N, C-alpha and C positions, 0 to 999 in steps of 0.2 A: 385166431384173434389177429386182427389187423395191427400193424405198427403205427405209432403216432410220430409225425414229423412236425417240428415248429420251425417256421421260416421267418427270418428276420429280414424285413424289407418288402414292401408291397409294389415295387416297380415291375417292369417286364420280366427280369430275371426271376424274382420270387414267384410272381404270378404263374409264369409259364411252368416253372418247376413244380409248383403246387398242382397245377392242372394235370401234369403228366403223372405225378404221384397219385393223385385221386384215381386216375384211370388204372394205376397199378395196385389199387385196393389199399392205399395208405390213408390213414386219417391225417389231415393236414390242418394246421392253424397258422395263418399268417399275421405277423404283427407289423404294423405300419405307423411310423411316427406322426405322419400328417394326418389331415382330416379328409383326405380322399386317396384312393388307390391310383396307381399308375406311374408314379415317379416322372420320368421324362416323356411318358405318353399321355400325361394329363392334358386336358384343355381347360381354357378359362375364357370368361367373356369380359369385354370392356366396351362400354358404350354401345352394346348390342352386337358387337363383333365378336366372333368365335376365333380364338387363337390356339394353335398347338404349341405346347412347351418345347418339344423336341422332335416329335414324329411328324414327318411331312410326306414321305414317300418310302417305298421299299423296293428292292430289286430281287430279281430271281423268282418270281411268282408265276411264271408261265409253266404249263405242264412239262415235267422232266427237269425243270431248274431247281436249284438247291432249296429255296424256301417252300416252293410247292411240295417237294418231297417231305418236308416236315408237316406242313399245314394240312395237306390233302388227306392223310390218314386219320387225322384228328377232327376232321369236319369243319375246319376253319375257312375253307374256301367258299362257304355259303354267305360269308360277310360281303358287304357291298364294295367289293374291289373294282376299281376302274383303271383300265390300262391308261397311262399317261404318256405324253410325248417324251422322247429321249431327253434326259438331263443335258443341258447346253454348258460347254466349257469355252470360255472366250479368252482373249489376250494370249493365246498360245500356250497357256499354262496347262499343267497335267490336271486330269480329272481327280480331284482329291476331296475328301470329306474332312480331312484332319490336317491342320497345318503341320508339316514335318512328317507326314506318313511315311512309314518304312516300306520298302519293296515288299516285305512279307504281308503287310496290311493291305497294300494296293492289290496284291495277287488274290487274297481271300476275302476282302470287303468290298473293293471297288468293282472287281470284274463282274460279280453278279448283276450289277446295275447296267452293264453293257449287253446283257441279255434282254431284259425288260424292266420297266419302271411302272410302279402302280401307286395309285392313291387309294384311300379308304374314306368313303363317305362318312361324315360325322368325326373324321380325325381319329387320333389315338384312343379317344374314350370309347369308340366302338369296339376296338380290340379289347380294351381293359374290361368293359362290360361283359364280353363273351367268355373271357377267362375267369372272371370273378363270380359269375352267377351261381355256380355250384360249389363255391368254396367258402369255408369258415375263415373270416378275416376280422381283426380287431383294429380299429382306427385310434389315433392319439395314443399309441403305445410305443414310447421311446425307450429302448432298451439301455440300461446303464450298467449292467453287469451280466456275465455269463459264467456259470460255474457248474460243472459236473451234471450236465443235461438240464440245467435250470436257468431261466432268465429272470432278471428283476427289472422292472420298468419304473420310470420316473415317478409314476403315481402309486408305487410300492406294491402293485400287482405282480404276481409271480406266475410263471408258466413252466411246466416240466413236460419232457417228451422223451421217447426212445433215442431220437436223433435230433440235432440242431442243424439247420441249413441257413448259412448267412449269405444273403444276397447283397449285402453292403460291402464297401471296400475292405479287402483282406486287412490292411494295417489298422483300420478302424475297428474291425472285428476283434483283432487280437489286443487292442488297447482295452477292450471290455472283458477279456478272458482273465479269470482269476485262478485258474489251474496252471500247474507248471507246464511250460512248453520249451522244448529244447532250444538253446540259444541259436544254433546254426539255422533253424528255420526262420526265426525272428530277424536274424541278420540278412538272410535272403530277401525277406519282405522289405526291409529298410533300404535295399539297394535298387528295387524295382522303381523305374521312373514313370511318373504320371504325365500325361499329355496336357497341353496348355488349357488354361481356364477359358471358359466361353463368355463372350459379350454378345447379347442379343438385343435386337430392337424390334419390338412388336408395333408395327405402324398401321394406324387407321388412316385411310385415304379419302381425299375429297372425291366426290362423285363425278365420273366421267373424265378422270384425269389420266389414268394409266390403263391400257388394254391389258387383260388378264392373259397370262401365258400358261400353257399346259405343260410346264416342266420347270425344274429348278435351274438356276443360273449359278455357275461357279466362276468366279473371276480370279483366275490363277489359283493359288492356295491361300488366298487372303480373306475373301468374303463369299458367303453363299446367300442367294436370294431365293426365298420360297414364297409363292403366291398363295393367299387364302382362297376362299370360295368367290366365284365371280357374281356380279349381279345379273339381272335379267337382260341387260344390254351388252354383256361381255366385257364390262370393265371390272378392274380388281377393286375389291372393297378393302383389302389389306395386304400388306407384305411383311414377312419376317426376314430380317437381315442378321447375319451371324458372322462374327469373326473371332479371333483368338487373341487373348492377352499377349503383349501389352497394347494392342490396338485400342483406339478410343472410339466412342459412339460417333463422333464427328468424322473421324476417319473412315469408319465403316460407311457412313452416308455418302462421302465424297467418292469413295471407290465404286459404290453401287450406282452412283449417278453417272459414271462413265458408260454404263450400259443402259440405264433408264434415265434418259435425259431430262425428263420432267419430275424426277422423283422429289427434289427438294420443294418444289411448289405443290406437289400432290399430297405430301404428308400433312394431315390435319392435327394428328396427335400421336405421341410416341411414348411407349413404355419400355424402360431400359432394365435389363438384367446384367449384373456384372458377375465376375467369378466368385465374389463374396456371397452373392444371392444364390448362385447354383450350389455353393458349399453348404449354406444353410438349408437349402431345398433337398439335396441329395445326400449330404454327409460325405461327398467325395473330396478328399484334400485339395485345396486350391481351386475348387470349382471345376476340375477337369471334366469336360463334356464326355470324353471317350476313355477315361480311366487310364490304366496302365498300358504304356506303349509296348507293342509287340514287334521288335525288330526281327525275332526269329523264334523258332519253336522253344528255344531255351528260356524265353520270357514268359511262357505259359506257367501257370500254377495248376497242379491237379486239384480235382474236387476234394480228394482226400486231404486231411491235415494230420498232424502228429496226435491229436486227440481222436480216438476211434468213433466217437459220437458226434463229432463236429465236421461239417462238410461246407464247402463253398460253392457258389454259383454266381452267374452274372457276368457282365462284360469284362470285369477285371481278371477273370481267370481264362476267358476266351477272347474273341474278337468283338468289337463293338458293333453297334447297329442292331436292327431287328434279327437279322440272320445270325450274327455272331452270338448274340445274347441267348437266343433259342437254342443254338447248338451247345452252348455251355450248360444250359438246363438239361438237355438230353444226356450230355456226358455225366452230370451229377446223378441224375436218376439212375443211369446204367450203374454207376458206382454203388448206389444205395441198394440196388436190387441184385448185386453180386451174391 
């Protein structure tokens, strides 16, 4: 008889963990508080333009590179991956995806991008759909309490399983737990530092104003620029601009315009997400885009918790990004299959 795992959170961490568990002959149910799966991999449309929430490119997907080693055996290389140009760093600043990145994060998150960079046609939704198509998931299921292998949702529905895997932030997870947990573990959680909250601008551009560029642009460790899909004439239809609090949307635009001279004139309409938006959307305290900062291996949490039936997965127990989140799912599944 197969075991049943209940996964809280339908972002990449939860989806990938469920995908691996299904292949290990577990029965899996994923609970997602939102009305669609994907977390930061979701896409959305405004005025006919597709925007990615947080997924823009991945590194290390060429044969023999770290993410390829994970995706290839799982059959995920059949997806429409397209090799992109190398991401560009200007102003002499370091190549960083996170303001204040530690040396440890640079070594294990940034360096894979120095091998190869890849886009995915259709954006993050393409990967979400591939991971979700064989899985049992329930939408609009916000978990409000966890007790002895059972969860209660805000609509009063309950779910029970042999094990529960939380793909949401560990502190948020243990705020929901009603069982006794040793104080030393909770104290360790309280001391872990989250990275800064994200400020994002999803910008629709006027026709023929900005040439599309086949790479992301990193301006020091302050602003990231990601281009959406180009039109038939090679002009950008949209750009996503991202910075980290306490930066303001106007400051992000000004910094981005030092590289894209016509940006201010090219923007037709802009939708802004603040750290408060991200916190409501992902449940991560302070709207931190990349979760718990990993300055050393001591900042890692293991997938196991003091409760033998409760496990963790996601970027908060591993490194952030697609590679880091998938690696954490691999570690969680290995722990479950011991």
